[in-house]
C-alpha positions in Angstrom: -18.4 -8.8 7.3 -16.5 -6.7 9.8 -15.8 -3.0 9.7 -12.6 -1.1 10.6 -11.0 2.4 10.7 -7.5 3.1 9.5 -5.7 6.2 10.5 -3.0 7.9 8.4 -1.4 11.3 8.4 -2.4 12.8 5.0 1.0 14.5 4.6 2.6 11.0 4.9 0.0 8.8 3.1 -3.3 10.2 2.2 -6.5 8.7 0.8 -5.5 10.2 -2.6 -2.2 8.3 -2.4 -4.2 5.1 -1.8 -6.4 5.8 -4.8 -3.3 6.3 -6.9 -2.3 2.7 -6.0 -5.3 1.4 -8.0 -6.9 -2.0 -7.6 -3.7 -3.6 -6.2 -3.9 -1.4 -3.2 -1.1 -1.0 -0.7 0.2 -2.6 2.5 -1.0 -1.0 5.6 2.6 -1.2 6.9 4.5 0.4 9.7 2.1 -0.4 12.5 4.0 -1.0 15.7 1.2 -1.4 18.2 0.1 -4.9 19.4 -3.6 -4.1 19.6 -3.6 -2.5 16.1 -1.7 -5.5 14.8 -4.1 -7.9 16.4 -7.0 -6.0 14.8 -5.4 -6.6 11.4 -5.0 -10.3 12.2 -8.8 -10.4 12.6 -9.5 -8.9 9.2 -10.9 -10.9 6.3 -10.6 -10.2 2.6 -13.6 -8.0 1.6 -14.0 -6.4 5.0 -14.5 -2.6 4.7 -13.0 0.3 6.6 -13.0 4.0 6.9 -9.8 5.9 5.9 -9.3 8.6 8.5 -6.9 11.5 8.1 -5.2 12.0 11.4 -3.3 15.0 12.7 -4.3 17.1 9.7 -8.0 17.2 8.9 -9.1 14.8 11.6 -11.8 13.4 9.4 -13.1 10.2 7.7 -12.5 10.8 4.0 -12.9 7.4 2.3 -13.9 3.8 2.3 -11.3 1.1 1.9 -11.5 -2.7 1.4 -9.2 -5.4 2.7 -7.7 -6.9 -0.4 -5.0 -9.1 1.2 -5.3 -10.7 4.6 -2.6 -10.5 7.2 1.0 -11.2 6.1 4.5 -10.1 7.3 5.1 -6.4 7.1 7.7 -5.8 4.4 9.1 -2.7 6.2 10.7 -4.8 9.0 12.6 -8.0 9.5 10.9 -8.4 12.9 8.4 -11.3 12.6 6.2 -9.8 15.3 4.8 -7.2 12.9 2.2 -8.0 10.3 -0.1 -6.0 8.1 -3.0 -6.3 5.6 -3.3 -4.8 2.1 -6.1 -2.3 1.5 -7.5 -0.6 -1.6 -9.6 2.5 -2.0 -13.3 1.9 -2.7 -14.7 5.4 -2.8 -14.4 8.8 -1.1 -17.1 9.8 1.3 -19.6 12.3 -0.2 -18.9 14.6 2.8 -16.0 14.1 5.2 -17.0 13.3 8.8 -14.9 15.2 11.3 -13.8 14.0 14.7 -15.8 16.9 16.2 -18.9 15.5 14.3 -18.3 12.0 15.7 -17.8 13.3 19.2 -20.9 15.4 19.0 -23.1 12.4 18.0 -24.4 10.5 21.1 -24.8 7.4 18.9 -21.0 7.3 18.5 -20.0 7.9 22.2 -18.6 4.4 22.5 -16.8 4.4 19.1 -13.1 3.5 19.3 -12.3 6.8 17.5 -13.6 8.5 20.6 -12.5 6.1 23.3 -9.2 4.9 21.9 -8.1 7.9 19.9 -4.4 6.9 19.6 -5.0 3.5 18.2 -4.2 3.5 14.4 -6.3 0.5 13.4 -9.6 0.1 15.1 -12.8 -2.0 14.9 -16.0 -0.2 14.0 -19.3 -1.8 15.1 -22.0 -2.2 12.4 -24.3 0.4 13.9 -21.4 2.9 14.1 -20.5 2.1 10.5 -24.1 2.9 9.4 -24.2 6.1 11.4 -20.9 7.5 10.1 -22.0 6.5 6.5 -25.3 8.4 7.1 -23.4 11.4 8.4 -21.1 11.2 5.3 -24.1 11.5 3.1 -24.2 8.1 1.5 -27.6 7.4 -0.1 -26.9 3.6 0.1 -24.7 2.3 2.9 -21.6 0.6 1.5 
């Protein structure tokens, strides 16, 4: 299993919006960055990710699961752009802020710190465990 982080502005599409989509989930559409697209190409059904509220909140607020592997992005006719579908798994017990992540030396190399603008990022297994610990999970998802 691989781990990821998905950024979304909560006033555009929030974790609660994803929860409302139910088990079917939603396309993670509109990504127009080659590196973020390539990250989605590497995703497999069942991989997990953090849902991160960007611009407003600046915090990890939930866990998502890849429920459909890469396919054409339905919001464009341009074949270069693809996306995956994600569904909400569970909210984090305590949101983990960007400030918390930056203050943790164990997360100094995390993409959230080093590649802040990238909207779809890989998360290393040890980073996943540490953020989950910070979020207050008793059992790491």
